[in-house]
C-alpha positions in Angstrom: -14.4 11.4 -54.1 -15.8 13.7 -56.8 -12.3 14.8 -57.7 -11.2 11.2 -58.2 -14.2 10.5 -60.4 -13.3 13.5 -62.5 -9.7 12.3 -62.8 -10.9 8.8 -63.8 -13.2 10.3 -66.5 -10.3 12.5 -67.8 -8.0 9.5 -68.1 -10.7 7.5 -70.0 -11.3 10.3 -72.4 -7.6 10.8 -73.1 -6.5 7.1 -73.1 -4.3 7.5 -70.1 -3.7 4.5 -67.8 -3.7 6.0 -64.3 -5.0 2.9 -62.6 -2.2 2.6 -60.0 -2.6 6.1 -58.7 -6.4 6.0 -58.6 -6.6 2.7 -56.8 -4.1 4.0 -54.1 -6.2 7.1 -53.6 -9.5 5.1 -53.5 -8.2 2.7 -50.9 -7.3 5.7 -48.7 -10.9 6.9 -48.6 -11.6 3.9 -48.5 -13.9 2.8 -51.4 -12.8 -0.8 -52.1 -15.6 -1.7 -54.4 -14.9 1.3 -56.7 -11.2 0.4 -56.7 -12.0 -3.2 -57.5 -14.2 -2.2 -60.5 -11.5 0.1 -61.7 -8.9 -2.8 -61.6 -11.3 -5.1 -63.4 -11.5 -2.7 -66.4 -7.8 -1.8 -66.4 -6.2 -2.8 -69.8 -2.8 -3.9 -68.5 -2.8 -4.0 -64.7 0.5 -4.4 -62.9 1.2 -6.4 -59.7 1.2 -3.3 -57.5 -2.6 -2.5 -57.6 -3.5 -6.2 -57.2 -1.4 -6.4 -54.1 -2.9 -3.1 -52.7 -6.4 -4.4 -53.2 -5.6 -7.8 -51.7 -4.1 -6.1 -48.7 -7.2 -3.9 -48.3 -9.6 -6.9 -48.5 -7.3 -8.8 -46.0 -7.5 -6.0 -43.5 -11.3 -6.1 -43.7 -11.4 -9.9 -43.2 -12.7 -10.7 -46.7 -10.6 -13.7 -47.6 -12.7 -14.9 -50.4 -12.3 -11.6 -52.3 -8.5 -12.0 -51.8 -8.5 -15.5 -53.3 -10.6 -14.3 -56.2 -8.2 -11.5 -56.9 -5.3 -14.0 -56.7 -6.9 -16.2 -59.3 -7.6 -13.2 -61.5 -4.1 -12.0 -61.1 -2.7 -15.3 -62.3 -5.1 -15.6 -65.2 -4.0 -12.1 -66.5 -0.4 -13.2 -66.5 0.6 -11.2 -63.5 2.8 -13.4 -61.3 2.6 -12.8 -57.5 5.6 -11.9 -55.3 6.4 -12.4 -51.7 4.2 -9.5 -50.6 1.3 -11.0 -52.4 1.7 -14.2 -50.4 2.1 -12.3 -47.1 -1.3 -10.6 -47.6 -2.9 -13.8 -48.8 -1.7 -15.9 -45.9 -3.0 -13.2 -43.5 -6.4 -13.3 -45.2 -6.6 -17.1 -45.3 -6.2 -17.2 -41.5 -9.8 -16.2 -41.1 -11.2 -19.0 -43.4 -13.0 -22.0 -41.9 -11.0 -24.5 -43.9 -7.1 -24.9 -44.2 -7.3 -26.2 -47.8 -7.0 -22.8 -49.6 -4.1 -21.9 -47.3 -2.4 -25.2 -48.1 -2.8 -24.5 -51.8 -1.3 -21.0 -51.4 1.6 -22.6 -49.4 2.3 -24.9 -52.4 2.3 -22.0 -54.9 4.5 -20.0 -52.5 7.2 -22.7 -52.4 7.1 -23.3 -56.1 7.4 -19.6 -56.7 10.7 -19.6 -54.8 9.8 -17.0 -52.2 10.1 -19.3 -49.2 13.1 -17.3 -48.1 11.1 -14.3 -47.2 10.8 -14.0 -43.4 7.7 -11.8 -43.5 5.8 -14.2 -45.7 6.9 -17.1 -43.5 5.7 -15.4 -40.4 2.3 -14.8 -42.0 2.3 -18.5 -43.1 3.0 -19.8 -39.5 0.4 -17.4 -38.1 -2.1 -18.7 -40.7 -1.6 -22.3 -39.9 -1.7 -21.6 -36.1 -5.0 -19.7 -36.4 -6.6 -22.4 -38.4 -5.6 -25.0 -35.8 -3.0 -26.7 -37.9 -0.3 -26.5 -35.3 1.6 -29.4 -36.8 2.0 -27.6 -40.1 2.9 -24.3 -38.3 5.6 -26.1 -36.3 7.0 -27.7 -39.5 7.3 -24.4 -41.3 8.9 -22.9 -38.1 11.4 -25.8 -37.8 12.3 -25.5 -41.5 12.8 -21.7 -41.4 16.6 -21.1 -41.5 16.7 -17.5 -40.3 14.2 -17.1 -37.4 13.8 -13.6 -36.2 11.7 -12.5 -33.2 8.4 -12.1 -35.1 8.8 -15.7 -36.4 9.2 -16.9 -32.8 6.3 -14.8 -31.7 4.0 -16.3 -34.3 4.6 -19.9 -33.2 4.5 -19.1 -29.4 1.3 -17.2 -29.9 -0.2 -20.0 -32.0 0.4 -22.6 -29.2 -0.8 -20.2 -26.5 -4.0 -19.3 -28.2 -4.9 -22.9 -28.7 -4.2 -23.7 -25.0 -1.0 -25.6 -25.5 0.8 -23.7 -22.7 3.5 -26.3 -22.0 4.7 -26.1 -25.6 4.3 -22.4 -25.7 6.4 -21.9 -22.6 9.1 -24.2 -23.8 9.4 -22.2 -27.1 9.2 -18.9 -25.2 12.1 -20.0 -22.9 14.2 -20.9 -26.0 13.7 -17.6 -27.7 17.1 -15.9 -28.2 15.6 -12.4 -28.2 12.2 -11.5 -26.6 10.2 -8.3 -27.0 6.9 -7.1 -25.4 4.9 -9.0 -28.0 6.6 -12.2 -26.9 5.7 -11.6 -23.2 2.2 -10.5 -24.1 1.6 -13.7 -26.1 2.5 -16.0 -23.2 0.6 -13.8 -20.6 -2.6 -13.6 -22.6 -2.3 -17.4 -23.4 -2.3 -18.2 -19.7 -5.0 -15.7 -18.9 -7.4 -16.8 -21.6 -6.9 -20.5 -20.8 -7.8 -20.0 -17.1 -4.2 -20.1 -15.7 -4.5 -16.8 -13.9 -1.8 -17.4 -11.4 0.7 -18.3 -14.1 -0.3 -15.2 -16.1 0.4 -12.9 -13.1 3.7 -14.6 -12.4 4.8 -14.1 -16.0 3.7 -10.5 -15.9 5.8 -9.9 -12.7 8.7 -11.7 -14.4 8.3 -9.4 -17.4 8.5 -6.3 -15.2 11.6 -7.6 -13.5 13.2 -8.1 -16.9 12.8 -4.5 -17.7 10.1 -4.9 -20.4 7.4 -2.2 -20.5 3.9 -3.6 -20.9 1.7 -2.3 -23.8 -2.0 -1.9 -24.0 -2.6 -5.5 -25.0 -0.4 -6.7 -22.1 -2.4 -4.7 -19.6 -5.8 -5.8 -21.0 -4.5 -9.4 -20.8 -3.2 -9.4 -17.2 -6.0 -7.4 -15.5 -8.5 -10.4 -15.9 -5.9 -12.6 -14.1 -5.8 -10.0 -11.3 -9.6 -10.1 -11.2 -9.7 -13.9 -10.9 -7.1 -14.0 -8.2 -8.3 -11.0 -6.2 -4.9 -9.3 -6.7 -6.2 -5.8 -6.0 -2.9 -4.3 -5.1 -1.2 -5.3 -8.4 -4.4 -4.3 -10.3 -4.3 -0.8 -8.8 -0.6 -0.5 -9.7 -1.4 -1.5 -13.3 -4.2 1.1 -13.4 -1.7 3.8 -12.4 0.8 2.6 -15.1 -2.0 2.5 -17.7 -3.1 6.1 -17.0 0.4 7.4 -17.0 1.0 5.9 -20.4 -2.3 6.9 -22.0 -3.7 3.4 -22.2 -7.1 4.5 -20.8 -8.1 5.6 -24.3 -8.2 1.8 -25.1 -11.7 0.5 -24.4 -10.4 -3.0 -23.8 -8.1 -1.7 -21.0 -11.1 0.2 -19.5 -13.3 -2.9 -19.6 -10.6 -5.1 -18.1 -10.1 -2.6 -15.3 -13.8 -2.4 -14.7 -14.0 -6.2 -14.4 -11.0 -6.2 -12.0 -12.5 -3.8 -9.6 -15.9 -5.5 -9.7 -14.4 -9.0 -8.9 -12.0 -7.6 -6.3 -14.8 -6.2 -4.2 -14.3 -2.5 -5.0 -17.6 -1.9 -6.7 -17.5 1.9 -6.1 -14.2 2.0 -8.0 -15.7 0.0 -10.7 -18.6 2.4 -11.0 -16.1 5.3 -11.1 -14.4 3.6 -14.1 -17.7 2.9 -15.7 -18.8 6.5 -15.5 -15.4 7.7 -16.7 -15.7 5.6 -19.9 -18.9 7.6 -20.7 -20.0 7.7 -24.3 -17.4 5.0 -25.3 -19.3 2.4 -23.3 -20.3 -0.6 -25.4 -22.4 -3.6 -24.5 -19.3 -5.2 -22.8 -19.0 -2.3 -20.5 -22.7 -2.4 -19.5 -22.6 -6.1 -19.0 -19.5 -6.0 -16.8 -21.0 -3.3 -14.6 -24.4 -5.0 -14.3 -22.7 -8.3 -13.4 -20.4 -6.6 -10.9 -23.3 -4.9 -9.1 -25.3 -8.1 -9.2 -22.5 -10.1 -7.6 -22.4 -7.5 -4.8 -26.1 -7.9 -4.1 -27.1 -4.4 -5.4 -30.2 -5.6 -7.2 -32.0 -2.2 -7.3 -28.9 -0.5 -8.8 -28.7 -3.3 -11.4 -32.3 -2.7 -12.5 -31.8 1.0 -12.6 -28.7 0.6 -14.7 -30.6 -1.8 -17.1 -33.3 0.9 -17.6 -30.6 3.5 -18.3 -28.9 1.1 -20.8 -32.2 0.6 -22.7 -32.9 4.3 -22.7 -29.5 4.9 -24.4 -30.4 2.4 -27.2 -28.2 -0.4 -26.1 -29.7 -3.8 -27.0 -29.1 -6.5 -24.3 -27.7 -9.9 -25.1 -27.7 -13.2 -23.3 -24.8 -12.1 -21.0 -26.9 -9.1 -19.9 -29.7 -11.4 -18.7 -27.3 -13.6 -16.7 -26.4 -10.5 -14.7 -30.0 -9.4 -14.3 -31.2 -12.8 -13.2 -28.2 -13.0 -10.8 -29.3 -9.7 -9.3 -32.8 -11.0 -8.8 -31.4 -14.1 -7.2 -29.4 -12.2 -4.7 -32.3 -9.8 -4.0 -35.0 -12.4 -3.8 -37.0 -10.8 -6.6 -38.8 -13.8 -7.8 -41.5 -12.1 -9.9 -39.1 -9.7 -11.4 -36.8 -12.5 -12.3 -39.6 -14.4 -14.0 -40.6 -11.3 -16.0 -37.0 -10.8 -17.2 -36.6 -14.4 -18.1 -39.8 -14.3 -20.2 -38.7 -11.0 -21.8 -35.6 -12.7 -23.2 -37.6 -14.4 -25.9 -40.7 -12.2 -26.3 -38.8 -8.8 -26.5 -35.4 -9.7 -27.8 -35.6 -13.1 -29.4 -32.9 -14.6 -27.1 -33.3 -18.3 -26.4 -32.4 -19.0 -22.8 -29.2 -21.0 -22.3 -28.0 -23.3 -19.5 -26.7 -20.2 -17.5 -30.2 -18.6 -17.5 -31.9 -21.8 -16.4 -29.3 -22.1 -13.7 -30.1 -18.6 -12.4 -33.8 -19.3 -12.4 -33.4 -22.6 -10.6 -31.3 -20.9 -8.0 -33.7 -18.0 -7.7 -36.7 -20.3 -7.2 -34.8 -22.7 -5.0 -33.6 -19.9 -2.6 -37.2 -18.7 -2.4 -38.4 -22.1 -1.3 -40.2 -22.8 -4.5 -38.6 -26.2 -5.0 -41.4 -27.8 -6.9 -41.4 -25.0 -9.4 -37.6 -25.2 -9.7 -37.8 -29.0 -10.4 -40.6 -28.5 -12.9 -38.5 -25.9 -14.7 -35.6 -28.3 -14.9 -37.8 -31.0 -16.5 -39.2 -28.4 -19.1 -35.7 -27.4 -20.3 -35.1 -28.0 -24.0 -31.5 -29.1 -23.3 -30.1 -31.6 -20.8 -29.4 -30.1 -17.4 -25.8 -29.8 -16.4 -24.1 -30.0 -13.0 -24.7 -26.3 -12.3 -28.5 -26.8 -12.7 -28.6 -29.8 -10.4 -26.1 -28.2 -8.0 -28.4 -25.2 -7.6 -31.3 -27.5 -6.8 -29.3 -29.6 -4.4 -28.1 -26.4 -2.6 -31.7 -25.2 -2.2 -32.7 -28.6 -0.9 -29.9 -28.4 1.6 -31.2 -25.0 2.9 -34.8 -26.1 3.0 -34.3 -29.7 4.1 -36.1 -31.4 1.2 -34.8 -34.9 1.1 -36.8 -36.2 -1.9 -35.6 -33.6 -4.4 -32.1 -33.6 -2.9 -31.8 -37.4 -3.7 -32.9 -36.8 -7.3 -30.5 -33.9 -7.7 -27.6 -35.8 -6.1 -28.2 -38.8 -8.2 -28.0 -36.8 -11.4 -24.9 -35.0 -10.1 -23.1 -38.2 -9.2 -23.8 -39.4 -12.7 -22.4 -36.2 -14.3 -19.4 -35.8 -12.1 -18.7 -39.0 -10.0 -15.3 -37.6 -9.0 -16.8 -34.6 -7.1 -16.9 -35.3 -3.3 -18.9 -32.1 -2.7 -22.2 -33.7 -3.9 -21.8 -36.7 -1.5 -21.0 -34.3 1.3 -24.1 -32.0 0.8 -26.5 -35.0 0.5 -24.9 -36.5 3.6 -25.4 -33.3 5.5 -29.1 -33.2 4.4 -29.5 -36.8 5.7 -27.9 -35.9 9.0 -30.1 -32.8 9.4 -33.2 -35.0 9.4 -31.7 -37.9 11.3 -31.4 -40.4 8.5 -28.0 -41.8 9.7 -28.3 -44.9 7.6 -28.2 -42.6 4.5 -25.1 -40.9 5.9 -23.4 -44.3 6.4 -24.3 -45.5 2.9 -22.8 -42.4 1.3 -19.6 -42.7 3.3 -19.3 -46.3 2.2 -19.9 -45.3 -1.4 -17.1 -42.7 -1.2 -14.7 -45.1 0.4 -15.5 -47.8 -2.2 -15.0 -45.3 -5.1 -11.8 -43.9 -3.4 -13.3 -40.4 -3.3 -11.7 -38.0 -0.9 -12.5 -34.3 -0.3 -9.7 -32.1 -1.6 -8.1 -29.7 0.9 -9.1 -26.1 0.5 -6.5 -23.4 0.1 -6.1 -19.7 0.4 -4.3 -17.3 -1.9 -2.5 -14.3 -0.3 -1.0 -11.4 -2.1 2.1 -9.9 -0.5 4.9 -7.8 -1.9 3.7 -8.1 -5.5 3.7 -12.0 -5.3 0.9 -14.6 -5.0 1.3 -17.2 -2.2 -0.9 -20.3 -1.8 -1.6 -22.0 1.5 -3.5 -25.0 2.7 -4.3 -26.0 6.3 -1.1 -26.7 8.3 0.9 -26.1 5.2 4.7 -26.1 5.7 5.8 -26.1 2.1 6.6 -22.4 2.0 10.3 -21.5 2.3 9.5 -19.1 5.1 6.9 -21.3 6.9 8.8 -21.2 10.2 8.7 -17.4 10.3 5.1 -17.4 9.2 4.0 -19.7 12.0 6.0 -17.8 14.5 4.2 -14.6 13.5 0.8 -16.4 13.6 1.5 -17.7 17.1 2.7 -14.3 18.2 -0.5 -12.6 16.9 -2.6 -15.4 18.5 -0.9 -14.9 21.9 -1.4 -11.1 21.7 -5.1 -11.6 20.9 -5.6 -13.9 23.9 -4.0 -11.3 26.1 -6.3 -8.6 24.7 -9.3 -10.9 25.3 -8.5 -11.2 29.1 -11.5 -9.6 31.0 -10.8 -6.5 33.0 -11.5 -6.3 36.8 -14.7 -4.3 36.0 -15.8 -7.0 33.5 -15.2 -9.7 36.1 -17.3 -7.9 38.6 -20.1 -7.6 36.0 -19.9 -11.4 35.4 -20.0 -12.2 39.1 -23.0 -9.8 39.5 
């Protein structure tokens, strides 16, 4: 840096315009503010340093600085080129309003650069990220020469916004796909809760001979976690390690979550320990939540103390995991202490999730009155999770009065959910209030509410299969039932008592 200051001083003393070289060097350090001041005092700046500075600000997500530079560039008689617009579109994608981007689009067309495929790709991406999918699609449809990046930008735009039907239609139409194309559609399904579709697309990608990259792996592992597809998750881990993806913290955290949700908490702890000093808050939260879900409340509290000792500040997600651990461990007083410490120690206002955990904690411990009082003291309106926790506790402890209040609120919030009617009906039945049972059944019949059939998901041979009771929709259902009947018959034979057992029974 001192060398560059000396060069700058030398050029000023000798009247040499070395702005272009100095700005390039400063941006490599980087020292953007010094480079910006240097450009401001340059006597006759060219387009190149303006573009380099706009690109630097764009990479740092400072769109307003990019737009100011663009205005200054035009005022100083330095017309932009297609590269200028590419950087400006990329920067404008992080703005809260689409208006500046629309203005740039107008200037772009008037400047005659609307033939440049790189700028058009950035323009489509900008509109998609701003939620202007109609404008993005219009630019895409009007682009004459659409290469793979152009297709990827529109597919990714629809996928990130949750329009998976449109995204898949465009994806299938692509004349040439690459790993980014597949990753866009997989991550879209995964982030929008379509885990089964995400995993199917990943398996289809592998069959097509495409090699997943780090982003693909980090996108599909959450789908494995949600489906319990442990076998595929383990295979992905092997692939990730062989290709050096474990250096990527997002891959590590996704693998950590996958093992925690798939029941292999020891493997999750192994990954957590392996991450070591690279662990961020996300890693700690994932491990705490995983241990809490497995009922290891003491380990959760020990890990929390270790986390604080390493200077990691908890957030609201951390406390969801901690309160969940207290719920599973029956640690009422500890849960109350942690709930209180959210505001007093860290300035975190409890959200619905935290109140839900506390209601569940108090309800399971039989403190139904305290749970009900907590609901009434909430600063926000209780949702179905809150009332569901109270109703579940009432079912366990047989409290009809509070159950009726919880069920009434639940039916108002989600009248389509048959589970609430069923739970209250069971509570009535447990105390012999059969007229209440009959009334609920009549209500369900009148509202045409039926209980949806449950289903199971089975992973076999790298594929996910879904079954419901007495399901015969599978193409190999005859073979499956034959196998089940064979196993059932073998089990009955094995259960036949021996002569010695019969003698003991007679005795």
